[in-house]
Each structure stands twice: as C-alpha cells, then as structure tokens.
C-alpha positions in Angstrom: -155.9 13.0 -50.9 -153.1 11.6 -52.7 -152.1 15.2 -53.3 -152.9 15.5 -49.9 -150.1 13.3 -49.1 -147.8 14.3 -51.4 -147.7 17.2 -49.9 -147.7 15.8 -46.8 -144.3 14.1 -47.6 -142.8 17.1 -49.7 -143.2 18.8 -46.0 -142.2 16.3 -43.6 -138.7 16.3 -45.9 -138.4 19.9 -45.8 -138.5 19.4 -42.0 -135.4 19.3 -39.8 -135.3 16.0 -38.1 -135.1 16.1 -34.4 -133.0 13.0 -33.5 -132.3 12.1 -29.6 -129.0 13.2 -30.5 -130.1 16.9 -31.2 -133.1 16.9 -29.0 -129.7 16.2 -26.0 -127.7 19.6 -27.4 -129.0 21.0 -23.5 -128.2 19.2 -20.8 -129.5 20.5 -17.4 -127.3 19.5 -14.6 -128.6 19.9 -10.7 -126.1 20.8 -7.8 -126.2 22.0 -4.6 -124.0 24.2 -4.8 -123.3 23.8 -1.0 -121.1 21.0 -1.4 -117.1 22.5 -1.3 -114.9 22.3 -2.8 -117.0 19.8 -5.8 -119.5 22.7 -5.5 -120.4 25.8 -4.0 -121.1 29.8 -4.6 -118.4 32.3 -4.0 -118.8 35.8 -5.1 -122.4 34.9 -6.2 -120.4 32.6 -8.7 -121.1 28.9 -8.9 -117.8 27.4 -9.2 -115.7 23.8 -7.7 -114.9 20.9 -9.5 -118.0 19.7 -10.5 -118.6 22.7 -12.6 -115.5 22.5 -14.3 -115.8 19.2 -15.4 -119.3 19.5 -16.7 -118.3 22.5 -18.4 -115.9 19.7 -20.3 -117.7 17.4 -20.6 -120.4 20.1 -22.6 -117.8 21.3 -24.7 -116.2 17.9 -25.6 -119.8 16.5 -26.1 -120.9 19.6 -28.0 -124.3 20.0 -25.2 -125.3 23.6 -24.0 -124.9 22.9 -19.6 -127.1 25.0 -17.6 -126.9 24.4 -13.6 -129.6 23.8 -11.7 -129.0 24.5 -7.5 -131.4 23.1 -5.5 -131.3 21.6 -1.8 -129.4 18.6 -2.1 -132.5 16.4 -1.0 -134.1 17.8 -3.1 -131.7 16.8 -6.1 -133.1 12.9 -6.9 -136.6 13.9 -7.0 -135.9 16.7 -9.6 -134.0 14.0 -11.8 -137.1 11.5 -11.3 -139.4 14.4 -12.4 -137.3 15.7 -15.3 -136.4 18.7 -13.9 -133.1 18.2 -14.6 -131.4 15.7 -16.6 -128.4 14.7 -14.5 -127.1 15.4 -11.1 -123.3 16.4 -10.5 -122.8 16.7 -6.5 -120.8 13.4 -5.8 -123.4 11.4 -6.2 -122.7 7.6 -5.1 -123.3 4.4 -6.5 -125.2 2.3 -4.8 -127.2 -0.9 -5.7 -130.1 1.1 -5.0 -129.5 4.0 -7.1 -128.0 1.3 -10.3 -131.7 -0.3 -9.7 -133.0 3.4 -10.2 -130.8 5.4 -12.7 -128.0 4.9 -15.7 -124.8 5.7 -14.7 -121.8 6.8 -16.1 -118.5 5.3 -15.6 -117.5 7.0 -12.2 -114.8 9.9 -12.2 -113.9 9.9 -8.3 -112.7 7.3 -6.1 -112.7 8.1 -2.8 -113.6 6.6 1.0 -115.6 7.7 3.8 -114.4 10.1 6.7 -115.4 10.2 10.3 -113.7 14.1 11.7 -113.9 15.3 14.9 -112.7 18.0 16.3 -108.7 18.1 17.1 -107.7 16.9 20.1 -110.4 14.1 19.5 -108.8 12.1 17.2 -107.1 10.0 20.0 -110.2 8.8 21.5 -112.4 8.5 18.1 -110.1 6.8 15.7 -112.5 5.6 13.4 -116.2 5.0 12.9 -115.8 1.6 15.6 -115.5 4.8 18.1 -118.9 5.9 17.1 -120.7 3.9 19.1 -122.7 5.9 22.1 -122.0 9.2 20.1 -123.9 12.0 18.0 -122.2 11.7 14.8 -123.2 14.6 11.7 -123.8 13.7 8.0 -125.0 15.3 5.0 -129.1 15.6 5.1 -129.7 12.5 1.8 -126.0 11.5 1.5 -124.8 8.2 1.4 -122.8 8.6 4.7 -126.1 8.1 6.7 -126.9 5.0 4.7 -123.4 3.7 5.5 -123.7 4.4 9.3 -126.9 2.9 8.9 -125.4 -0.2 7.8 -122.8 -0.4 10.5 -123.5 -3.6 13.1 -123.8 -1.1 15.4 -125.7 1.3 13.8 -128.3 1.5 16.9 -126.1 3.1 19.3 -125.1 5.6 17.3 -126.8 9.1 17.2 -127.6 10.3 13.0 -127.9 13.9 13.4 -128.5 14.9 8.9 -127.3 18.9 8.2 -127.9 20.1 4.6 -124.5 21.2 3.6 -121.2 21.5 4.8 -120.9 24.6 6.0 -123.7 23.4 8.7 -121.7 20.1 9.7 -118.3 22.7 10.3 -120.5 24.2 12.5 -122.5 21.1 13.5 -118.8 20.3 16.0 -120.1 22.3 19.1 -123.5 20.2 19.3 -122.6 16.5 17.8 -119.1 14.2 18.5 -117.6 14.1 14.6 -119.5 14.0 11.1 -118.8 11.8 8.7 -118.3 13.1 5.1 -116.4 12.2 1.9 -112.4 12.1 3.0 -111.2 14.8 -0.4 -114.1 16.6 1.5 -112.3 16.6 4.7 -109.2 17.1 4.4 -110.3 20.8 2.1 -112.9 21.6 4.7 -109.9 21.6 7.5 -108.3 23.9 5.8 -110.9 26.3 5.3 -113.0 26.3 8.6 -111.8 28.2 11.3 -112.5 25.5 13.5 -109.3 23.2 14.9 -110.4 19.8 13.1 -108.8 16.3 12.3 -108.9 13.1 10.7 -110.1 10.4 12.9 -108.8 7.4 11.8 -108.5 6.1 7.6 -111.4 6.0 5.4 -113.7 3.0 6.1 -115.5 2.6 2.6 -114.5 3.0 -1.0 -116.8 5.5 -2.3 -117.7 5.5 -6.1 -119.0 9.0 -7.8 -121.1 8.7 -11.2 -123.4 10.6 -12.9 -126.8 9.3 -12.9 -129.3 10.1 -16.2 -132.9 9.0 -16.1 -133.2 4.7 -16.6 -135.2 5.3 -20.0 -134.4 5.7 -23.9 -133.6 9.5 -24.1 -131.9 9.3 -20.7 -129.7 6.6 -21.5 -128.8 8.7 -24.8 -127.8 11.6 -23.0 -125.4 9.1 -21.0 -123.8 7.1 -23.4 -122.4 10.8 -25.3 -121.3 12.0 -21.5 -119.8 8.7 -20.8 -118.2 9.2 -24.4 -116.5 12.3 -23.5 -115.3 11.7 -20.0 -113.2 8.4 -22.0 -111.8 11.4 -23.9 -111.4 13.8 -21.1 -109.7 11.4 -18.7 -107.0 10.2 -22.1 -106.1 13.4 -23.2 -105.7 14.7 -19.1 -108.4 17.2 -18.9 -109.3 15.4 -16.0 -106.8 14.8 -14.2 -105.6 18.6 -14.7 -109.2 20.0 -12.8 -108.0 17.3 -10.0 -105.5 18.8 -9.1 -106.4 22.3 -9.0 -109.1 21.3 -7.2 -107.4 18.8 -4.4 -103.4 18.2 -6.0 -103.7 15.2 -6.8 -105.6 12.8 -8.8 -109.3 11.7 -7.1 -110.3 10.9 -10.7 -108.9 7.4 -11.5 -109.2 3.8 -8.5 -106.5 3.5 -6.0 
C-alpha cells in the first residue's frame, strides 16, 4: 500500500497542475453578428466594436478568443448552460441580470433613443409621444423592458425584431423604433431609408460583459476586468471606440 501511495504521489507531482487560470486559457464569446456596428458580418467576416474589444482583451489577458454567433434571444440561455463563457453584444446591466451573473466593469455608456422616419421627428419628439403608436425594439433587448416600465406602457404597441436590419425595414409597418443612441446614429447613416432621431436619449445605458456567477465564471470575469483596466489606461478602448464611432463611448459623460 505504501509503495502504491508513493507511486501515486510521484505521478501526481509529475503531472501538470491545472489551475483555474490555466483552465480559462480559452474564452468563448457569444454575439448575434447582427447588431451593427457592434457585431455584424460583412463579406463573410465577423467584425465590429465588440469583436475588436474582445480580441484586445484576449491579447492582453492571454486568452484564446473564439466567437459563437447565434440569435440574440438565445445568448442568455447559452451563457447559463455553459455553451459560451460571456456575451459581447451590448449587454445592459440591469438589477435582474446582476442578480444572476457576475459582470465586468461597464465599457460602454449610452442612452435609449427613439428613431422615426424623417419628417416625423416634429410629431414624435421622444418616448412621451409613443402613446397610441406601434414601436419596434430588438427581441430580448433591454429596450423592450424600458418601454414596459414607462407609466403609459399599456398605451404602446410593442413589436420585437431579431436584428437592426429588421428594425430598419420595419418602419413601413411601425411608427418608430427604440434602440441605443450610438447604434441609431450609425444606422441612420447606413440606412437606405430617410431616418431621424426623435428627441434626446431618455435613459442611461451601461454595457458590460456577464459571466456565470460561480467560481470559474468569477475568476474569468476578474481576468477580463483586469485586461479592460489596462486597455482603458493605455488608450486601446479609446482607439477602438474612435475607429467605429468617431467618439469615446467607453467613458461616462
């Protein structure tokens, strides 16, 4: 018995020890690939602000980043089931999500924005003018919740769409749509339809990366958070933001 235990001890010492840090050498990042300019596919290439941020995080933290694209509505379930390790798709921090996931620091600060067909911004000037109207939002996004929390929510007919492209083309069937201000400005510039901002943002949005709230998830979150600190301090986040938006959306105003 003693010889057996000694042999086990020798073999154990010779085998590499797998720590949480070593186990986290890969990070699987979920995103929709349909939320321009944060994550989208063009010429069969996945790209966007979120892709650049996660690649920079991976390089800084020594993590091998792999991207998993799926419908936005399936991302939370994929994270909970362990199919992916985090979501980089402009995930807004909410009390409900904070109770379930371990979030990094916010790395995008934005606001909810009403968008209408050009010419309608004089009659729809903000969320208070959405009463009695049909309004589109991204399926599973925080904007549906924001509209439902308005005191006159029961007077708004909310329609959900899977992607920004679907939102864009939906304006033939709805009166307005609500999305983040940063994306709305970009979408207006890219859209074949004449669109306009309706008033100012009506709610502050803080985006961060959610991880499962267990030992491994928190350890990976901490490694990513540390990398984000470095990228913020050395100007990399600013450079990525400027590349995609022409301004710094990574700091609160």
